[in-house]
Structures are given as C-alpha cells and as structure tokens.
C-alpha positions as CSV (number, residue, x, y, z in Angstrom):
1,X,39.1,118.3,85.9
2,X,40.4,118.4,89.4
3,X,40.0,121.4,91.6
4,X,40.4,122.1,95.4
5,X,37.5,122.8,97.7
6,X,38.4,126.5,98.0
7,X,37.9,126.9,94.3
8,X,34.7,125.0,94.1
9,X,32.3,127.9,94.7
10,X,33.8,129.9,91.8
11,X,33.7,126.9,89.5
12,X,30.0,126.3,90.3
13,X,29.1,129.8,89.3
14,X,30.5,129.2,85.8
15,X,28.6,126.0,84.9
16,X,27.6,122.6,86.3
17,X,29.4,119.4,85.4
18,X,27.5,116.2,84.8
19,X,29.5,114.4,87.5
20,X,31.1,115.5,90.8
21,X,33.4,113.3,92.9
22,X,34.1,114.7,96.4
23,X,36.6,112.5,98.2
24,X,38.4,112.8,101.5
25,X,38.5,111.9,105.2
26,X,37.5,115.2,106.8
27,X,33.7,115.0,107.3
28,X,33.2,118.8,107.8
29,X,35.0,119.9,104.6
30,X,33.5,117.0,102.6
31,X,29.9,117.8,103.8
32,X,30.3,121.5,103.1
33,X,31.6,120.9,99.6
34,X,28.7,118.6,98.8
35,X,26.3,121.3,100.2
36,X,27.7,123.8,97.8
37,X,27.1,121.4,94.9
38,X,23.6,120.7,95.9
39,X,22.7,124.4,96.3
40,X,24.1,125.1,92.9
41,X,22.2,122.3,91.3
42,X,19.0,123.4,93.1
43,X,19.3,126.9,91.7
44,X,19.5,125.4,88.2
45,X,16.3,123.4,88.6
46,X,17.7,120.0,89.8
47,X,14.9,119.4,92.2
48,X,14.7,115.6,92.4
49,X,17.3,113.9,94.5
50,X,18.0,110.1,94.7
51,X,20.5,108.5,97.1
52,X,22.5,105.2,96.9
53,X,24.8,103.7,99.5
54,X,27.4,101.2,98.3
55,X,27.5,98.0,100.4
56,X,28.2,94.3,99.9
57,X,26.1,93.0,97.1
58,X,25.4,96.4,95.6
59,X,23.5,96.1,92.3
60,X,25.6,98.2,89.8
61,X,23.4,97.3,86.9
62,X,20.3,98.7,88.7
63,X,22.3,101.8,89.6
64,X,23.3,102.3,86.0
65,X,19.7,101.9,84.8
66,X,18.4,104.4,87.4
67,X,20.9,106.9,86.3
68,X,20.0,106.6,82.7
69,X,16.2,106.3,83.3
70,X,13.9,109.4,82.8
71,X,13.1,111.4,85.9
72,X,9.6,110.7,87.3
73,X,8.9,113.9,89.1
74,X,11.3,116.6,87.7
75,X,12.9,117.3,84.4
76,X,16.2,117.4,86.2
77,X,17.7,115.5,89.1
78,X,20.8,114.9,91.2
79,X,21.8,111.3,92.0
80,X,24.1,110.8,94.9
81,X,26.3,107.7,95.4
82,X,28.1,107.3,98.7
83,X,31.2,105.1,98.8
84,X,32.9,104.0,102.1
85,X,36.1,103.3,100.1
86,X,37.5,104.0,96.6
87,X,37.9,100.2,96.3
88,X,34.6,99.3,94.7
89,X,35.6,96.3,92.7
90,X,35.7,95.6,88.9
91,X,31.9,95.8,88.5
92,X,31.8,99.1,90.3
93,X,34.7,100.5,88.4
94,X,33.2,99.5,85.0
95,X,29.7,100.8,85.9
96,X,31.0,104.3,86.7
97,X,33.4,104.4,83.9
98,X,30.6,103.3,81.4
99,X,28.3,106.0,82.8
100,X,31.0,108.6,82.4
101,X,31.2,107.9,78.7
102,X,27.8,109.4,77.9
103,X,26.1,110.9,81.0
104,X,22.4,112.1,80.4
105,X,21.9,115.9,80.2
106,X,19.1,116.0,82.8
107,X,21.1,114.3,85.6
108,X,24.0,115.2,87.7
109,X,25.8,112.4,89.6
110,X,27.5,113.3,92.9
111,X,29.8,110.7,94.2
112,X,30.9,111.0,97.8
113,X,33.9,108.8,98.8
114,X,36.5,108.3,101.5
115,X,40.1,109.2,100.5
116,X,41.0,107.9,97.0
117,X,43.8,105.3,97.3
118,X,46.0,104.5,94.3
119,X,44.8,105.6,90.8
120,X,41.5,103.7,90.1
121,X,40.2,103.6,86.6
122,X,36.7,105.0,87.6
123,X,38.3,108.0,89.3
124,X,40.1,108.9,86.1
125,X,36.9,108.6,84.1
126,X,35.0,110.7,86.6
127,X,37.7,113.3,86.5
128,X,37.7,113.5,82.7
129,X,33.9,113.7,82.5
130,X,33.3,116.0,85.4
131,X,34.9,117.6,88.5
132,X,37.0,115.9,91.1
133,X,37.3,117.7,94.5
134,X,39.9,116.0,96.7
135,X,39.4,117.0,100.4
136,X,42.7,117.2,102.3
137,X,43.0,117.6,106.0
138,X,44.4,121.0,107.1
139,X,47.9,120.9,108.7
140,X,48.7,122.8,111.8
141,X,50.1,125.7,109.8
142,X,47.0,126.1,107.7
143,X,44.5,125.9,110.5
144,X,44.7,129.4,112.0
145,X,44.1,131.1,108.6
146,X,41.1,128.7,108.0
147,X,39.7,129.7,111.4
148,X,40.0,133.4,110.7
149,X,38.2,133.1,107.4
150,X,35.4,131.0,109.0
151,X,35.1,133.7,111.7
152,X,34.6,136.3,109.1
153,X,31.5,134.4,107.8
154,X,30.0,134.9,111.2
155,X,30.8,138.6,111.2
156,X,33.6,138.1,113.6
157,X,37.3,139.1,113.5
158,X,39.6,136.5,115.1
159,X,43.0,137.9,116.1
160,X,46.0,135.9,114.9
161,X,47.0,134.8,118.4
162,X,43.5,133.8,119.2
163,X,43.4,131.7,116.1
164,X,46.6,130.0,117.0
165,X,45.2,129.2,120.5
166,X,42.0,127.9,119.1
167,X,43.9,125.8,116.6
168,X,45.9,124.3,119.5
169,X,42.7,123.6,121.5
170,X,40.9,121.8,118.6
171,X,43.9,120.3,116.9
172,X,42.8,118.4,113.8
173,X,39.1,118.5,114.7
174,X,37.5,121.0,112.2
175,X,34.0,120.0,113.4
176,X,34.9,121.0,116.9
177,X,36.5,124.2,115.6
178,X,33.3,125.2,113.7
179,X,31.2,124.5,116.8
180,X,33.4,126.6,119.0
181,X,33.2,129.5,116.5
182,X,29.4,129.2,116.3
183,X,29.3,129.4,120.1
184,X,31.5,132.5,120.1
185,X,29.2,134.0,117.5
186,X,26.3,133.5,119.9
187,X,28.1,134.8,122.9
188,X,29.6,137.9,121.3
189,X,28.1,140.9,119.5
190,X,28.4,141.0,115.7
191,X,31.6,142.5,114.3
192,X,33.4,141.7,117.5
193,X,37.1,141.1,117.6
194,X,38.0,137.8,119.4
195,X,41.3,138.0,121.3
196,X,43.3,135.2,122.9
197,X,41.7,135.8,126.3
198,X,38.2,135.3,124.9
199,X,39.1,132.1,123.3
200,X,40.9,130.9,126.6
201,X,37.7,131.5,128.6
202,X,35.1,130.2,126.1
203,X,36.7,127.2,124.4
204,X,37.2,123.9,125.9
205,X,40.2,121.7,125.1
206,X,38.5,119.6,122.5
207,X,41.6,118.5,120.7
208,X,41.2,115.2,118.7
209,X,44.4,113.2,119.5
210,X,44.4,109.9,117.6
211,X,47.4,107.6,117.9
212,X,48.5,108.5,114.4
213,X,48.2,112.2,115.1
214,X,50.5,111.6,118.1
215,X,53.0,109.8,115.9
216,X,53.0,112.6,113.3
217,X,54.1,115.0,116.0
218,X,57.0,112.8,116.9
219,X,57.9,112.3,113.3
220,X,57.9,116.1,112.8
221,X,60.4,116.3,115.7
222,X,57.8,118.1,118.0
223,X,58.5,116.2,121.2
224,X,56.3,118.5,123.4
225,X,53.2,118.1,121.2
226,X,53.7,114.4,120.9
227,X,53.9,114.0,124.7
228,X,50.9,116.3,125.2
229,X,48.9,114.3,122.7
230,X,49.8,111.0,124.4
231,X,48.8,112.3,127.8
232,X,45.5,113.4,126.3
233,X,44.9,109.9,125.0
234,X,45.7,108.5,128.4
235,X,43.4,110.9,130.3
236,X,40.6,110.0,127.9
237,X,40.8,106.5,129.2
238,X,42.3,104.7,126.2
239,X,44.1,101.4,126.7
240,X,47.8,101.5,126.0
241,X,47.5,98.2,124.0
242,X,45.6,100.1,121.2
243,X,48.3,102.8,121.1
244,X,51.1,100.2,121.1
245,X,49.5,98.3,118.2
246,X,49.5,101.5,116.1
247,X,53.0,102.4,117.2
248,X,54.3,98.9,116.2
249,X,52.7,99.4,112.7
250,X,54.4,102.7,112.4
251,X,57.8,101.4,113.4
252,X,57.5,98.5,111.0
253,X,56.9,101.0,108.1
254,X,59.8,103.2,109.2
255,X,62.2,100.2,109.5
256,X,61.2,99.1,106.0
257,X,61.8,102.7,104.8
258,X,65.2,102.5,106.3
259,X,65.9,99.4,104.3
260,X,64.7,101.2,101.1
261,X,66.9,104.1,101.9
262,X,70.0,101.9,102.2
263,X,69.3,100.8,98.6
264,X,68.7,104.3,97.4
265,X,65.1,103.5,96.7
266,X,63.3,105.7,99.1
267,X,60.7,106.9,96.5
268,X,59.8,103.3,95.8
269,X,59.4,102.8,99.6
270,X,57.1,105.7,99.9
271,X,55.0,104.3,97.1
272,X,54.9,100.7,98.4
273,X,54.0,101.8,101.9
274,X,51.6,104.4,100.7
275,X,53.0,107.2,102.8
276,X,50.8,110.3,102.5
277,X,52.5,112.8,100.1
278,X,52.2,115.5,102.8
279,X,54.0,113.3,105.3
280,X,56.9,112.2,103.0
281,X,59.3,115.1,103.7
282,X,59.2,114.7,107.5
283,X,59.3,110.9,107.2
284,X,62.3,111.0,105.0
285,X,64.0,113.4,107.5
286,X,63.3,111.0,110.4
287,X,64.5,108.0,108.5
288,X,67.7,109.8,107.6
289,X,68.5,110.9,111.1
290,X,67.7,107.5,112.8
291,X,70.0,104.5,112.6
292,X,69.0,100.9,112.2
293,X,70.1,100.2,115.8
294,X,67.9,103.0,117.1
295,X,64.9,101.6,115.2
296,X,65.6,98.2,116.8
297,X,65.8,99.8,120.1
298,X,62.4,101.5,119.6
299,X,60.9,98.2,118.6
300,X,62.4,96.5,121.7
301,X,60.8,99.2,123.9
302,X,57.5,98.8,122.2
303,X,57.5,95.1,122.8
304,X,58.3,95.7,126.4
305,X,55.5,98.2,126.6
306,X,53.1,95.5,125.1
307,X,54.1,93.0,127.8
308,X,53.5,95.7,130.6
309,X,50.1,96.7,129.1
310,X,48.9,93.1,129.7
311,X,49.9,93.2,133.4
312,X,49.4,95.5,136.3
313,X,52.2,97.7,135.0
314,X,50.1,99.8,132.6
315,X,51.7,103.0,133.9
316,X,55.1,101.6,132.8
317,X,53.6,100.8,129.4
318,X,52.6,104.5,128.9
319,X,56.1,105.6,130.1
320,X,57.8,103.3,127.5
321,X,55.5,104.6,124.7
322,X,56.5,108.2,125.7
323,X,60.1,107.2,125.5
324,X,59.7,105.8,122.0
325,X,57.9,109.0,120.9
326,X,60.7,111.1,122.4
327,X,63.3,109.0,120.6
328,X,61.5,109.4,117.2
329,X,61.4,113.1,117.9
330,X,65.2,113.1,118.4
331,X,65.0,113.4,122.3
332,X,66.1,110.0,123.5
333,X,66.4,109.7,127.3
334,X,69.4,108.1,129.0
335,X,67.1,105.9,131.2
336,X,65.7,104.0,128.1
337,X,68.5,101.4,128.3
338,X,67.5,100.4,131.8
339,X,64.1,99.2,130.8
340,X,65.7,96.6,128.5
341,X,68.1,95.2,131.1
C-alpha cells in the first residue's frame, strides 16, 4: 500500500509490514519517517540491524542471500538498503522484486531512496508487498501549519503570523526550521506562545534559495519572492554562470512545452519533460500567458547574461537574470530591449 508520512505513525500501531520504502528528497522528513519505522520495529523485537548502501558494482545476489539468511544474533532483524536513485538497473529491480514475492517472517526490509522517477517494477513490487511512503516537499502554503504542529511537540504555541514569518525566513529548508524551533524551545519557558516579534528577534534569515526555487517563484508569478531569492543567491557568493545554466535549462523546457501546447499535447509534454505534478498547474499557466516571441526574448537575454558572466560585467549578468525572472513572472521591464541592441 501507499500512505503519506503523516499517516505512518497510525499505520505502524496497527501492524508491521515486511517491507517499507521511504522515498523523497527532503532529508528531515525522510529521516523522521525512517526513525518512526525503526522505533516500531524495535518495540516488536526487531533488535538486529544490518545496513547496505547501493553503489557501482553492488552485489545484488549477496544482498538477496543476506535477506533470506537466518539471523545470527536475534530472532528478528531489520535490513536497511539505501539507494541514491530509483534507477538501480535490471539486476537490482529483479532482486528486490524477487525478494518481495516471499519475504521471510523474521525480517523487515527498509528501503531508503531518493525521489522515485517513473514507475519502476521494483517499486510496484515493494508497494504491493509492503508500505510505500513517498516524501513530498512542503510548499509555502503548507509550511506554516507544519511549523505550528511541530512547535506543539515542544510544548510551544506558534501564533499564525509568527509561523508565516518563520516560514519566510527558512523557506524550503525544513532542517533549518526544526533547528530554529528547537532553539526557541530552549530560550522560552514551556507552554509559551511565540509571537511574530519573538521570531523576528531570535530567528536568522536561513532561507535556502536554490536556483530552481527562484525559478519556481517566477513561474508562480511571484516577482517579489523571485527577485528576493536571486539577491540572496548573489549575496551568498554564487557565480552567475551557475544560475544562468539552470535558467537556460528551464527556458528550454518551457519553450518545448510551448510547442506541445501548440499541438494540444500539453499532457504529453509534462510527461516527456518530467514536470513535477505539483508544478504542472503553475507551469501550464505560464506557458499559456507567454508567447513564443517572449520565450525567444528571454533566451536571448540569458545568452547575453552568459556572455557578461564571463567578463568583468558580472553585475550586468545578474541584472539580466533578474529581468528574465521578472518577465517569466509577467512583469517585463521596458529597458529589456536595450540590452539586445
């Protein structure tokens, strides 16, 4: 079966499955889900723990033999397999699928993977034989509620406006958010109510702004957040060339989607380009409101930014990147055309 992480605790209280697959890109949520599984297993007597890390040349036959061998030190054990990607090759897919057909009663296998891409055979087998827990990153609307719930675990009450400010300060970085709440729990008495002023004084601006987070803001039409994120990247000392490479990749995808749209095959385009399901609505809206000529204009500005980034005109490169972000957000500047003349 497939369940979401917020339902995992209740599921573990009912019974233990022979196989658990926890997959996603958020380290904090993934680690905490795995910890819940380990604690539940420990309570049921699964005291022995073996760990395997998939890497080049991984011996799947030995792994299968280990999983099916009798435990040496305990009557029950948990075997962990960590995968850096869901693409594990034919041998790996067959090994896991074969194990799922008849897992031993004294063993629980915990597979920890990065985000699942596509629909691998082994994932289907693990889901049918056990429990699949996909870990999805929280979006900006979900984060304040998550922060309030987490504060309650530390006997603190987080006011809604304080939760919104904290969410802004640690944008997308749940690890930083958890650390900030832990610090507040140490600084404040139990059962305290945390207001916006307390957050403003105690919490540093530890927002994690990656290039793709920045582009997501632009695609959402949030020009202010996109520009703020870009400035944060610049202040952190990032080279514009790295941002430009990511922007060029994004623009290529959007241009291809525009072509799919012209053929009334947008759904096919989303699948071919592997656009995250949560991003498809905003991406579709952007493609619809942007013309082919505008995309070409953004590509030209990006090419000019690339040239500037390799010279002494790095400030101009940052300015051009910002212009593209504003254009994607629907806020094109009249001065853009002068940079291409």
